[in-house]
C-alpha positions as CSV (number, residue, x, y, z in Angstrom):
1,X,0.0,0.0,0.0
2,X,1.1,3.6,-0.5
3,X,1.6,5.4,2.7
4,X,0.9,9.2,2.9
5,X,4.0,11.2,2.5
6,X,4.6,14.6,3.9
7,X,5.8,17.0,1.2
8,X,8.6,19.2,2.5
9,X,9.5,22.5,1.0
10,X,12.2,22.4,-1.7
11,X,15.1,24.9,-1.8
12,X,16.9,25.6,-4.9
13,X,20.6,24.6,-5.0
14,X,22.9,27.5,-4.3
15,X,26.5,27.8,-5.5
16,X,28.8,30.0,-3.5
17,X,32.4,30.6,-2.7
18,X,33.5,28.7,0.4
19,X,34.9,31.9,1.7
20,X,31.5,33.5,2.2
21,X,29.8,32.9,5.5
22,X,26.0,33.4,5.3
23,X,24.0,32.9,8.5
24,X,22.6,29.6,7.3
25,X,24.0,26.8,5.1
26,X,22.6,26.7,1.6
27,X,20.8,23.5,0.7
28,X,23.5,22.3,-1.7
29,X,27.1,23.5,-1.8
30,X,29.4,22.2,-4.6
31,X,33.0,22.1,-3.7
32,X,35.9,21.5,-6.1
33,X,38.0,18.4,-5.6
34,X,41.2,18.9,-3.9
35,X,40.0,22.0,-1.9
36,X,39.5,20.4,1.5
37,X,43.1,19.5,2.2
38,X,44.1,19.4,5.9
39,X,44.1,22.9,7.4
40,X,43.8,24.7,10.7
41,X,40.3,24.3,12.0
42,X,38.2,27.4,11.4
43,X,40.7,28.9,8.9
44,X,39.1,30.4,5.8
45,X,39.3,28.5,2.5
46,X,40.7,30.0,-0.7
47,X,38.2,32.2,-2.5
48,X,36.8,30.8,-5.7
49,X,36.6,32.8,-8.8
50,X,33.3,32.8,-10.8
51,X,34.9,30.5,-13.3
52,X,36.2,28.1,-10.7
53,X,32.8,28.0,-9.0
54,X,31.1,27.2,-12.3
55,X,33.7,24.5,-13.0
56,X,33.0,22.9,-9.6
57,X,29.5,21.9,-10.7
58,X,31.0,20.1,-13.7
59,X,33.9,18.3,-12.2
60,X,32.3,14.9,-12.9
61,X,32.4,14.3,-16.6
62,X,31.2,11.5,-18.7
63,X,33.6,9.1,-20.5
64,X,34.9,5.6,-20.8
65,X,38.6,5.9,-20.9
66,X,41.6,7.8,-19.7
67,X,41.1,7.5,-15.9
68,X,41.3,4.9,-13.2
69,X,38.0,3.3,-12.1
70,X,36.1,5.6,-9.8
71,X,37.9,8.7,-11.1
72,X,36.8,11.5,-13.4
73,X,37.4,10.7,-17.1
74,X,36.4,11.6,-20.6
75,X,35.4,14.9,-22.1
76,X,32.8,17.5,-21.2
77,X,30.6,16.7,-24.2
78,X,28.7,13.9,-22.4
79,X,29.7,10.8,-24.3
80,X,28.4,8.5,-21.5
81,X,25.0,6.9,-21.1
82,X,22.3,9.3,-19.8
83,X,21.2,9.2,-16.2
84,X,17.8,7.9,-15.3
85,X,15.5,8.0,-12.3
86,X,15.1,10.9,-9.8
87,X,18.5,12.5,-10.5
88,X,17.9,12.5,-14.2
89,X,16.2,15.8,-13.7
90,X,19.6,17.4,-12.8
91,X,21.7,18.3,-15.8
92,X,24.7,17.9,-13.4
93,X,24.3,14.1,-13.3
94,X,27.1,12.7,-15.5
95,X,28.5,9.3,-16.1
96,X,31.8,8.4,-14.5
97,X,34.2,5.5,-15.0
98,X,33.2,3.5,-12.0
99,X,31.4,3.7,-8.6
100,X,32.4,6.8,-6.6
101,X,31.8,6.1,-2.9
102,X,30.8,9.1,-0.7
103,X,30.6,9.7,3.0
104,X,27.7,11.5,4.7
105,X,27.9,13.1,8.1
106,X,25.7,15.3,10.3
107,X,26.6,18.4,12.3
108,X,24.6,21.0,14.2
109,X,23.7,22.9,11.1
110,X,22.9,20.1,8.7
111,X,24.6,17.4,6.5
112,X,28.0,17.4,4.8
113,X,29.0,15.0,2.0
114,X,32.6,14.0,1.3
115,X,34.3,12.1,-1.5
116,X,35.4,8.9,0.2
117,X,38.7,8.7,-1.6
118,X,39.9,12.3,-1.5
119,X,37.9,13.4,1.6
120,X,37.0,16.5,-0.3
121,X,33.7,18.2,0.5
122,X,31.3,17.7,-2.4
123,X,28.1,19.1,-1.0
124,X,26.1,20.3,2.0
125,X,22.5,20.6,3.1
126,X,21.0,22.7,5.9
127,X,19.0,20.7,8.4
128,X,19.3,22.1,12.0
129,X,19.0,19.9,15.0
130,X,20.1,16.4,16.1
131,X,19.5,14.1,13.1
132,X,20.4,10.5,12.7
133,X,21.6,8.7,9.6
134,X,20.6,5.3,8.2
135,X,21.8,3.8,5.0
136,X,18.7,3.1,2.8
137,X,20.2,-0.1,1.3
138,X,20.5,0.9,-2.3
139,X,24.1,2.3,-2.2
140,X,22.9,5.8,-3.0
141,X,20.3,7.1,-0.5
142,X,20.5,7.8,3.2
143,X,17.4,8.0,5.4
144,X,17.6,10.9,7.9
145,X,15.7,10.4,11.1
146,X,14.3,13.9,12.0
147,X,11.7,14.8,14.6
148,X,8.7,13.6,12.6
149,X,9.9,11.7,9.5
150,X,12.5,9.7,7.8
151,X,13.7,12.2,5.1
152,X,15.3,10.9,2.0
153,X,18.8,12.2,1.3
154,X,20.2,11.6,-2.2
155,X,24.0,11.3,-1.8
156,X,24.3,11.7,-5.6
157,X,26.2,8.6,-6.7
158,X,24.8,5.4,-8.1
159,X,25.4,2.5,-10.6
160,X,22.8,1.2,-13.0
161,X,23.2,-2.5,-14.1
162,X,23.4,-3.0,-17.8
163,X,23.7,-6.7,-18.7
164,X,27.1,-7.9,-17.7
165,X,28.4,-4.4,-16.6
166,X,27.2,-1.3,-15.0
167,X,27.1,2.5,-15.7
168,X,28.0,4.7,-12.8
169,X,26.9,8.3,-12.3
170,X,27.7,11.2,-10.0
171,X,25.6,14.3,-9.3
172,X,25.4,17.0,-6.5
173,X,24.0,15.5,-3.3
174,X,20.6,16.8,-2.2
175,X,18.1,16.6,0.6
176,X,15.0,15.7,-1.3
177,X,11.3,16.5,-0.7
178,X,10.5,12.8,-0.1
179,X,9.8,11.7,3.5
180,X,8.2,8.8,5.3
181,X,6.1,10.3,8.1
182,X,6.8,8.8,11.5
183,X,6.1,9.5,15.1
184,X,9.5,9.4,16.8
185,X,11.4,7.8,13.9
186,X,13.9,5.2,15.1
187,X,15.8,2.4,13.4
188,X,15.9,1.8,9.7
189,X,17.2,-1.7,8.7
190,X,18.1,-3.1,5.3
191,X,18.1,-6.9,5.1
192,X,17.1,-9.5,2.5
193,X,16.6,-6.9,-0.2
194,X,14.1,-4.7,1.6
195,X,14.2,-1.8,4.1
196,X,12.1,-1.6,7.3
197,X,11.4,1.7,9.1
198,X,10.3,1.6,12.8
199,X,8.3,4.4,14.3
200,X,8.9,4.3,18.1
201,X,5.9,6.6,18.8
202,X,3.3,4.4,17.1
203,X,4.8,1.0,16.5
204,X,4.3,1.5,12.7
205,X,6.7,-0.6,10.5
206,X,7.0,0.4,6.9
207,X,8.7,-2.1,4.5
208,X,9.8,-1.2,1.0
209,X,12.2,-2.0,-1.8
210,X,14.9,0.8,-1.7
211,X,15.3,0.6,-5.4
212,X,12.1,2.6,-5.6
213,X,13.8,5.6,-4.0
214,X,15.4,6.4,-7.4
215,X,12.2,6.4,-9.4
216,X,11.1,9.6,-11.1
217,X,8.4,11.8,-9.5
218,X,10.1,12.7,-6.3
219,X,7.8,10.6,-4.1
220,X,8.6,7.7,-1.8
221,X,8.0,4.2,-3.0
222,X,5.0,2.2,-2.0
223,X,5.3,0.5,1.4
224,X,3.8,-2.4,3.2
225,X,2.7,-1.2,6.7
226,X,2.5,-3.4,9.8
227,X,1.8,-2.0,13.3
228,X,3.1,-3.7,16.4
229,X,0.5,-4.3,19.2
230,X,2.1,-1.6,21.4
231,X,4.4,1.4,20.6
232,X,7.9,1.1,21.9
233,X,11.6,1.9,21.1
234,X,12.0,-1.1,18.8
235,X,13.3,-2.4,15.5
236,X,12.0,-4.5,12.6
237,X,14.1,-6.7,10.3
238,X,12.9,-7.9,6.9
239,X,13.7,-11.6,6.4
240,X,13.9,-13.8,3.4
241,X,10.7,-15.2,1.9
242,X,8.8,-12.1,3.0
243,X,8.9,-12.9,6.7
244,X,9.4,-10.1,9.3
245,X,11.1,-10.0,12.7
246,X,9.8,-7.4,15.1
247,X,10.6,-6.5,18.7
248,X,8.0,-6.9,21.5
249,X,7.4,-4.3,24.1
250,X,5.5,-1.2,25.2
251,X,6.2,2.2,26.6
252,X,7.3,0.7,30.0
253,X,9.4,-2.4,29.0
254,X,10.8,-4.3,26.0
255,X,11.0,-8.0,26.4
256,X,11.8,-10.0,23.2
257,X,11.1,-10.6,19.5
258,X,8.5,-12.4,17.3
259,X,8.9,-13.6,13.7
260,X,5.9,-13.2,11.5
261,X,4.9,-15.0,8.3
262,X,4.9,-13.3,4.9
263,X,1.9,-11.2,4.3
264,X,0.5,-7.8,3.7
265,X,-0.2,-5.2,6.4
266,X,-1.6,-6.9,9.6
267,X,-2.3,-10.1,7.6
268,X,0.7,-11.9,9.1
269,X,0.8,-15.0,11.3
270,X,3.2,-15.2,14.2
271,X,5.5,-18.2,13.6
272,X,7.8,-18.1,16.7
273,X,8.6,-15.7,19.6
274,X,11.0,-15.4,22.5
275,X,10.4,-13.1,25.5
276,X,13.6,-13.9,27.4
277,X,15.2,-10.7,26.2
278,X,14.7,-7.9,28.7
279,X,15.6,-4.4,27.3
280,X,15.8,-5.8,23.7
281,X,17.8,-3.3,21.6
282,X,19.6,-3.2,18.3
283,X,20.0,-5.8,15.6
284,X,22.7,-7.2,13.3
285,X,23.0,-10.0,10.8
286,X,25.8,-12.5,10.6
287,X,27.0,-14.8,7.8
288,X,24.2,-15.5,5.3
289,X,21.2,-16.3,7.4
290,X,21.5,-15.3,11.1
291,X,19.9,-12.3,12.7
292,X,20.5,-11.2,16.3
293,X,19.1,-8.7,18.8
294,X,20.7,-7.6,22.0
295,X,19.4,-8.2,25.5
296,X,20.3,-7.0,29.1
297,X,21.2,-10.6,29.8
298,X,22.6,-11.9,26.5
299,X,21.7,-12.1,22.9
300,X,18.9,-13.8,20.8
301,X,19.8,-15.5,17.5
302,X,17.2,-16.2,14.8
303,X,18.2,-18.8,12.3
304,X,16.5,-21.5,10.3
305,X,13.1,-20.7,11.7
306,X,14.3,-21.0,15.4
307,X,15.2,-18.5,18.1
308,X,18.0,-19.4,20.5
309,X,19.5,-17.6,23.5
310,X,23.1,-16.9,24.3
311,X,23.2,-15.9,28.0
312,X,25.6,-13.4,29.5
313,X,27.9,-14.7,32.3
314,X,26.6,-11.8,34.5
315,X,23.1,-11.4,35.8
316,X,23.1,-8.0,34.0
317,X,25.3,-8.3,30.9
318,X,23.9,-6.0,28.3
319,X,24.8,-6.3,24.6
320,X,22.6,-3.6,23.2
321,X,24.8,-2.4,20.3
322,X,26.0,-4.9,17.6
323,X,28.0,-5.0,14.4
324,X,27.6,-7.9,12.0
325,X,29.3,-9.1,8.8
326,X,28.2,-11.3,5.9
327,X,31.8,-12.7,6.0
328,X,31.6,-14.0,9.6
329,X,29.2,-16.0,11.8
330,X,30.4,-13.9,14.7
331,X,28.6,-10.7,15.9
332,X,30.6,-8.0,17.7
333,X,28.7,-6.3,20.5
334,X,29.3,-4.1,23.5
335,X,29.2,-5.5,27.0
336,X,27.9,-3.5,30.0
337,X,27.5,-4.9,33.5
338,X,26.4,-1.9,35.7
339,X,22.6,-1.6,35.6
340,X,22.6,1.6,37.7
341,X,25.3,3.5,35.9
342,X,24.1,6.7,34.1
343,X,27.0,6.2,31.7
344,X,29.0,3.0,31.9
345,X,32.5,3.1,30.3
346,X,32.9,-0.6,29.4
347,X,36.4,-2.1,28.6
348,X,35.2,-5.4,27.3
349,X,33.4,-6.3,24.0
350,X,31.4,-9.4,23.2
351,X,31.9,-11.9,20.3
352,X,28.8,-14.1,19.8
353,X,29.2,-17.0,17.4
354,X,25.9,-17.6,15.7
355,X,27.0,-21.0,14.4
356,X,27.9,-22.4,17.9
357,X,25.7,-20.2,20.0
358,X,28.7,-19.3,22.2
359,X,30.0,-16.1,23.7
360,X,33.5,-14.8,24.1
361,X,34.4,-11.6,26.1
362,X,37.5,-9.6,25.0
363,X,39.2,-7.2,27.4
364,X,40.5,-4.1,25.4
365,X,42.3,-2.2,28.2
366,X,40.4,0.9,27.2
367,X,36.8,2.1,27.1
368,X,34.7,2.8,24.0
369,X,31.3,4.1,22.9
370,X,28.3,2.9,21.0
371,X,29.8,4.5,17.9
372,X,33.0,2.6,18.2
373,X,32.0,-0.8,16.7
374,X,32.6,-1.9,13.0
375,X,33.6,-4.8,10.8
376,X,36.3,-5.1,8.2
377,X,36.1,-6.6,4.7
378,X,36.9,-10.1,5.8
379,X,34.8,-9.9,8.9
380,X,37.4,-8.5,11.3
381,X,36.0,-7.0,14.4
382,X,37.0,-3.3,14.8
383,X,36.7,-1.2,18.0
384,X,37.8,2.4,18.4
385,X,39.0,3.0,22.0
386,X,38.9,6.2,24.0
387,X,42.7,5.9,24.0
388,X,42.5,7.0,20.4
389,X,43.5,3.6,18.9
390,X,41.6,1.3,16.5
391,X,41.8,-2.3,17.5
392,X,41.5,-5.1,14.9
393,X,40.3,-8.3,16.4
394,X,40.1,-11.9,15.1
395,X,36.4,-12.6,15.6
396,X,36.9,-16.4,16.0
397,X,39.8,-16.3,18.5
398,X,39.3,-12.9,20.2
399,X,42.9,-12.1,19.6
400,X,43.7,-8.4,19.1
401,X,45.8,-8.7,15.9
402,X,46.6,-5.0,15.4
403,X,46.3,-1.7,17.2
404,X,46.4,1.5,15.1
405,X,46.7,4.9,16.7
406,X,44.3,7.2,14.9
407,X,43.0,10.1,17.1
408,X,43.9,11.9,20.4
409,X,42.7,10.3,23.6
410,X,39.1,11.3,24.3
411,X,36.3,10.9,26.9
412,X,32.8,9.9,26.1
413,X,30.2,12.6,26.9
414,X,27.4,11.7,29.3
415,X,24.9,13.1,26.7
416,X,24.6,10.4,24.1
417,X,23.7,12.9,21.3
418,X,26.9,14.8,21.7
419,X,29.6,14.5,19.0
420,X,32.3,11.9,19.7
421,X,34.9,10.0,17.6
422,X,32.9,7.8,15.3
423,X,33.8,4.7,13.3
424,X,32.4,3.9,9.8
425,X,33.9,1.2,7.6
426,X,33.5,1.1,3.8
427,X,35.4,-1.6,2.0
428,X,39.0,-1.9,3.3
429,X,39.0,1.6,4.7
430,X,37.9,2.6,8.3
431,X,36.9,6.2,8.6
432,X,37.2,7.9,12.0
433,X,36.0,11.4,12.9
434,X,37.8,13.5,15.5
435,X,35.2,16.2,16.5
436,X,37.6,18.0,18.9
437,X,39.9,18.9,16.0
438,X,37.3,18.9,13.2
439,X,39.2,16.3,11.3
440,X,38.4,13.0,9.6
441,X,40.9,10.1,9.1
442,X,40.9,7.3,6.6
443,X,42.6,4.1,7.9
444,X,43.8,1.5,5.5
445,X,42.9,-1.8,7.2
446,X,45.3,-3.8,5.0
447,X,48.4,-1.9,6.1
448,X,47.1,-0.8,9.5
449,X,48.0,2.8,9.0
450,X,46.3,6.2,8.5
451,X,46.1,6.8,4.8
452,X,44.8,10.3,4.8
453,X,43.4,13.0,7.1
454,X,41.4,16.1,6.2
455,X,40.0,19.1,8.0
456,X,36.2,19.5,8.1
457,X,34.1,22.7,7.9
458,X,31.9,21.6,10.8
459,X,32.1,19.6,14.0
460,X,31.1,16.1,12.8
461,X,28.5,14.0,14.7
462,X,27.0,10.9,12.9
463,X,28.8,9.3,10.0
464,X,27.7,6.8,7.3
465,X,28.4,6.3,3.6
466,X,27.1,5.1,0.2
467,X,29.0,2.8,-2.2
468,X,27.8,4.5,-5.4
């Protein structure tokens, strides 16, 4: 069914010199490649001439030869295939030689987009307040959890399949008019080819194919809507064969999960449930077919139609934040043991093997935050410590195989919405923000070294990315 969509006012893209400082950020700012090299935080950037500013909007040119994959190539005459879908309306969308990954980050004034290779700023959008970022699942869009909706942010890079190959495109990023209305928008999860949005204030779950976000017309795709019996801070995970996993709870307590049959709307049958999961929170997938959720006393594993429980060794052993990988049966999680703490600073992480239903705890020797967990391209477990180092852990043995110094030592704020060093992994690169210095670092996981660092125009908060 098609769910009503709130239409949000559209602002026209604005091109300006980075040196100018209007009171508010324009909706889109194009930035020439190579401009955001490391610099003193707060220092002004070089002034762009009118010609240079115009050139910035045409940096991505079509072509098929003369450049490495992912780089700009060809001439300005547009020899490449035409763009299609929502961004086809923009004349700035041009074909490039291969996928061009981008990073998307929030700050107090809005959203900033970086080229993932150069760390150059390629665009900005104004959106005041604390906003959360969720990958939409199509390698192009990001869903922004605002106060009353999941807004659709187009990061401006995508690849269209064409037989045995693909055509990649790049365009200016934009905060679109499209939005999924929600009361207290919470988690957005992509799994098994579909994306599920959970509205904490109503219990509404909207499920859709993220490929529909690129369709022309500027509207959101049609969604299948299921509503949980009670509203709560929860999560929904689409499963293969059209099944759906949802959390169980109400405004006073959360207690477990249920798996529902394939169906439409409320026309779903409960297949299995487990209510031995107090404080259920978060989700992750492991390997090819396991889905987990965290509990205050362990972790639940859904696999092959059954739900099993891995218990914590402590009466209160919370694993509420998780990071999974299709390359590993092991889920990385946090591990907290102080029920009464306003802010616990844990020094151990959990490794839950979904094949054997076993738990291993690893002592790091430093604390970390909920934004410190990630996975490498081969399933390595990654944890960013408050000592400033990124630890690479073998998920099967729990051995710390490498420790990479990345940022200065830091202390986690007691206000969870405050900026803090944040880890995001894309391919073989781990990106780490350093809000205190307004810097982002790219860590090459293969060599275990910082490949590049760049200054940022704003204090970064949340961080995600798209593959293009």
